[in-house]
N, C-alpha and C positions, 0 to 999 in steps of 0.2 A: 717711145711706143710702150716698152716694157713697163714703164712707170705708170702710164695711163691704164694699161691693162690691170695692173695691180690695184690701182685706185678703184677701178670700176668693180673688182672682185669683192671689195670691203663691204661687208654686209651692213645695211642700215641699222639693224639691231646692235651691232657692235659700236657704231658711231653714237647711237643713242645712250648706251651704257657708259661709254667713255665720257660724253659730255655730261652725265648726271655726276659722274665721280669728279670731273673737273671742277664743276659747280659746288659740290660738298666740300672739295678742298679749299676752294677760295673762300667760302664761308668760314671754314675753320680757321684759316690763316688770319683773314682781315676783320671778321666779326666776332666769332666765338672766343678767340684768344684775348680779345680786349675786354668783353662784357661779362665773361664767364665768373670772374672773381666777385662780381656784384650781383650774381644770382642769389636769390634767397636761400637756396639749398647750401651754398657755401658760407653765406653771411651767418646763418644760424650755427653752422658748424664752427666758425671762428668765435662766435659768442660763447659757445659752449666750452671751447678751449680756453678762452679767457677766463671763465669762471673756474675751470679746472687749475688754471695756473694761480689764481687767487687763493684757491683752497690749499694747494701745495705750499705757497708762500706763507699763508697763515699758519700752517703745521709748523713749517720751518721756524717761523718767528716765534711761535709758542714753545717749540723744543729749546731754542737757544735761550728763551726767557726762563724756563724751568731750570736749565742747566746752570745759568747764571744765579738763580735764586737758590738753588741748592748750596752753592759755595757760601752763602750767608750763615748756613747751619753751623752750630759749634762742633768742635772736634773734626775728625777726618772720616766719619763714618759713611757720609754720602758721596764720597769721592767716586766710588764705582758707578753710583747712579749717573753722576755728571759725565764720567767717560762713556757710559753706554749711551747716553743721549748725544753726546758729540759724534760717535760713530754713526748714528742714523743719518747723518748729513749726506752720506754716500748715495743712499736711496733717494733722497730729495733731489739730488743733482740728476740722477738717472730719469726720474719722472719728469723734472723741467726740460731735460733734453728731449724726451719723447713729445711732451706737448709743443715745444718750439719747433721740432722737426715737422709735426703735423701741420702746424701753422705756416710753415715755410712751404710745405707741399701744396697747400690750397694756393697762397698768394704767389708763388713762383713756379712751382712744379706743374700745376693745372694749365695756366697759359702757355708754358713751354710745350706741354704735350698737345694742345690744340695747334700751336703754330708750327711745330716741327714733327712730332712723332706721328700723329694721325695723318698728315699729308704725306709723310714717308710710306706709311702703310697703304694709302690710296694709290700712290705712284706704282707700287708694286703690284696692285690689283689691276691696274691699266696695262702693265707689262705682261701680266698673266694673260689678261683677255686678248693680247696681240699675239704672243708667243705660245700660249697654251702649255706651258711648264708648270707641272703641278707643284714643284719645290718652291717656285715663286709664290704661288697662291698660298700654300702652307705658311710661308714666312710672313706674308702679308697679314693672314689672319691671326697669327701669333702677335704680331705687332700691334694690331687693332685690339685684340682681346686684352692684352696686357695694359693699353692704354686706357680701356674702360675700367679695368680694375683699379689703376692707380687713381683715376678721376673719382671713383665712387668709394674708394677704401676709407677716407677720412669721414665723410658724411655718414656712412653706414656704421663705422666704428663708433663715432660718438653717440649716435642715435642708440645703438644696441647697448653700449655702455650705460647711458642714461637710464635706459629701460630696465637693465638688470640690477644696477647698483644704486639706484636713486635712494631706496630705503637705507642702505648701508652708509651712504654718505651723509645721512643725518647723524649717524653715531660719531662720523668724523668731525662735524661741526660741534657736537657736544664736548668731544674730547678737547677740541681746541679752546672752547670757552672755559672748561674746567682748568686747563693748563694756565691760560692767562690769568684767571682768578687766583690760582695757587701762586704763581710768580708775583702778581700784585701784593698779595697778603704777606709773602716773604720780604718784600721791599718794604712794606709798611712796618713789619716787625723791626727790620734792620734801622729804620729811620727812628723808631721810637726808643727813647731813652729814659723811660720811667724807672726811677729808683725804688718806687714802692713795690714794684712787682718783679718777680724773677722772670727769666727768659721764657720758661715753659708756660708760666702764668699768662704771659703776654700772648704767646702762641695760642694757648687755649681760647683766650677771649677773642682773638682775630679769627680763629677758624670755627668758633662756635662749637667746640667739641673738646672733650677732655684729652689733652696731650701732656703726658707726664714726663716724657723723656725723648731722647734721640730715637729710641726704637719706634716710638709711634710716628714721628715725623718720617723717619725711613720708610716705614710701611705705607704712609700716605703717598710719598712720591714713588714708591715702588709700584703702587696701583695705577699712578698716572702713567708711568712708563710702560706698564702692561697694556694700557689703552692706547699708547703711542705704537706700540708693535702692531696691534690689531688695526690701527689707523693705516700704518705702512702697508699692511698686507691687503687692505681694502683698496687703498689708492694704486698699488701695484696691478690689482686685479682690473680696476676700472679704467685706468689711463695707460697701461702697458699690455697686460695679457689679453683683455678683450679686443682691443683694436687689431693687435697682431694676428689673432686667432680669426677675426673677421676677415682680413686680408687673405689669409691662407685659404679660407672657405670659399671666397670669392674666386680666387686663383683656380682652385680645384674645379669650381662649378664651370667657370669658362672653358677649361680644358675639357672637361667632360661634355660640354655643349658643343664644342667644335671638333671632339674626338681627334686631337692632336696626336701625331704618331708616337712622340716621346712619352705619352701617357697611356698607350694602348698596348695590349698584349703584343708580343713579337711574332705571333702566328701569321701565316701568309693569309691575305684576304684577295679575293677576286675583284678586279677593277672592270670597268665597261668594256675596255679593250679586250680583256680576257674573255668575258662573255660573248662579245661578238665573234671572236676567234672560234669559241666552242660551238656557237650557232652555225658558223660557215662549215666546220668540220662535219657536224652532224648533217648538214643539208647535203655535203658531198656524199657522205656515206649513205644517205637515204637514196640519192640518185642512182648509185651503183647497186642498190637492192639490198634489202635486209632478209635474213632468212625468216620465212613465214612461221608463225606460231602454230604448233600442231592443234591447239585448241580451236583455232579459227577454221581449220580444215575440216572438222568434224561436222 
């Protein structure tokens, strides 16, 4: 009998809300998790990440090519340049790691979120509607907000990066082209064995400029290395800093939108129960009688 009475007391509105949440959870598990990676929003992001990976690989190859080409130069003046180029490989590894992580986040992370994280948040919402414990609602909102941020982080990050850094990436492509041309020319010089011309005469004819000694070649490749440094700065901004800042801004926005307690001032704020209690105390006080205002008596 007690069970039947409890069932009869269940609000139809509560049943409707729970049913809608269960339906959304089923869609998330069985439909969205399977087809979300094929959505145009994410396919465009993967294509953009593939393009970024090709750019990083091209810069890496050009750097190694120039580093090897410098070793063909006479004497040992260009060894510091070759060492500097070799040290740049660390930055390329970081950039490639970031790009591969973003691709992994789309191909594996987003389906995982729709299959497990979002349903977990929905289950907590259902528990909240039944138990009316606010801590459960707060945890559910945090889980769902974090899931939304993770889902949209890569598409928004790639879009913002392309929008902000598209013109700068043209400079990257120009640097790669120049570096590849420079390394090809040095290889051409090393393969030529003309006895009629000196080494620097051969270099001048290949580079179409007056190169009279090691100093001129040193300055030429020094300029290329400076462009490589600028290129690394641009790629770090486009492929690492902008996506990370976009993620932080989205996280901040979601926390401001839901006003989570961990991101609010620690000052006390009145709840609905507090307002009801104040109204009841005010009503009891009014029933006992308040002192009349002297102004009303005149």
